[in-house]
C-alpha positions as CSV (number, residue, x, y, z in Angstrom):
1,X,85.3,86.8,84.2
2,X,88.0,87.1,86.7
3,X,87.1,87.3,90.4
4,X,89.2,89.6,92.5
5,X,89.0,90.7,96.1
6,X,88.0,94.2,96.9
7,X,87.2,94.1,100.6
8,X,88.0,97.6,101.8
9,X,86.1,99.3,99.0
10,X,83.0,97.4,99.6
11,X,82.9,98.2,103.2
12,X,83.4,101.9,102.8
13,X,81.9,103.0,99.5
14,X,78.9,100.8,99.0
15,X,77.7,101.0,102.6
16,X,78.2,97.4,103.6
17,X,78.3,97.4,107.4
18,X,81.9,97.9,108.7
19,X,83.4,94.7,110.0
20,X,86.1,94.3,112.7
21,X,89.6,93.8,111.4
22,X,90.0,90.2,110.4
23,X,93.2,88.2,110.1
24,X,94.0,86.8,106.7
25,X,92.3,89.4,104.5
26,X,94.4,89.8,101.4
27,X,94.3,91.0,97.9
28,X,93.4,88.0,95.8
29,X,94.6,88.3,92.2
30,X,96.9,91.3,93.1
31,X,100.3,91.7,94.7
32,X,100.2,92.1,98.5
33,X,99.5,95.8,99.2
34,X,98.2,96.6,95.7
35,X,94.8,97.4,96.9
36,X,95.9,99.0,100.2
37,X,93.7,96.7,102.3
38,X,95.9,96.3,105.3
39,X,96.6,100.0,105.4
40,X,92.9,100.8,105.1
41,X,92.1,98.4,107.8
42,X,94.5,100.2,110.1
43,X,93.2,103.6,109.1
44,X,96.7,104.4,107.7
45,X,95.4,106.6,104.9
46,X,98.8,107.9,103.9
47,X,100.2,104.4,103.4
48,X,97.1,103.3,101.6
49,X,97.3,106.2,99.2
50,X,101.0,105.5,98.5
51,X,100.2,101.9,97.7
52,X,97.2,102.7,95.5
53,X,99.1,105.3,93.5
54,X,102.4,103.3,93.2
55,X,102.8,102.3,89.6
56,X,104.7,99.1,90.7
57,X,101.4,97.7,91.9
58,X,99.8,97.8,88.5
59,X,98.0,100.1,86.1
60,X,96.6,103.4,87.3
61,X,93.3,102.6,85.6
62,X,92.6,99.5,87.5
63,X,89.0,100.0,88.8
64,X,89.6,98.1,92.1
65,X,92.5,100.4,92.9
66,X,90.5,103.4,91.9
67,X,87.6,102.4,94.1
68,X,89.8,102.0,97.1
69,X,91.6,105.2,96.3
70,X,88.2,106.9,96.4
71,X,87.7,105.5,99.9
72,X,91.0,107.0,101.0
73,X,90.1,110.4,99.6
74,X,86.7,110.3,101.4
75,X,88.4,109.4,104.7
76,X,90.9,112.2,104.3
77,X,88.3,114.8,103.4
78,X,88.9,115.0,99.7
79,X,85.4,114.2,98.3
80,X,86.0,115.8,94.9
81,X,89.0,113.6,94.4
82,X,87.0,110.5,95.5
83,X,84.3,111.4,92.9
84,X,87.0,111.7,90.2
85,X,88.5,108.3,91.2
86,X,85.2,106.5,91.0
87,X,84.4,108.2,87.7
88,X,87.7,106.9,86.4
89,X,86.9,103.5,87.7
90,X,83.7,103.6,85.6
91,X,85.6,104.6,82.5
92,X,88.2,101.8,82.9
93,X,88.2,99.1,80.3
94,X,89.5,96.7,83.0
95,X,86.1,96.0,84.6
96,X,85.9,92.7,86.6
97,X,84.0,91.0,89.4
98,X,85.1,91.5,93.0
99,X,84.3,90.1,96.4
100,X,83.1,92.8,98.8
101,X,83.5,93.0,102.6
102,X,80.2,91.2,103.2
103,X,81.2,88.3,101.0
104,X,78.9,89.3,98.1
105,X,80.2,89.6,94.6
106,X,79.7,92.6,92.3
107,X,81.2,94.2,89.2
108,X,83.7,97.0,89.7
109,X,81.4,99.1,87.6
110,X,78.5,98.5,90.0
111,X,80.7,99.2,93.1
112,X,81.9,102.5,91.5
113,X,78.3,103.5,90.6
114,X,77.1,102.8,94.1
115,X,79.9,104.8,95.6
116,X,79.1,107.7,93.3
117,X,75.4,107.6,94.1
118,X,76.1,107.5,97.8
119,X,78.6,110.4,97.9
120,X,77.5,112.8,95.0
121,X,74.8,114.4,97.1
122,X,77.4,115.3,99.7
123,X,79.5,117.0,97.1
124,X,76.5,118.9,95.8
125,X,75.4,120.1,99.3
126,X,79.0,121.2,100.1
127,X,78.7,123.7,97.3
128,X,75.5,125.3,98.7
């Protein structure tokens, strides 16, 4: 199974403790910018969203991109869109292993499930 690097999503959606910005973090197995890591690290959510939705950076159903896109949506106050992105990540047939912000390795399916579990209750309570 292919190992890819999904640093930003692991930090934000799975609840791994946030780390200070580190030099040299890059998308491994992806074109530079495809996962929006540098923009996410800077808190430049608009740039991250543009990169993650740009078809030149790969298929729209890539679960790593969708997981990070969910993070962008959370950070910009669009939780329903985040939930939809993580659900799309689960439906993707492109599941693979990724390295998270804490150095651990997990499947994109597990990362998406954890993100959904962590944030679904917020969505439900916002409808009360």
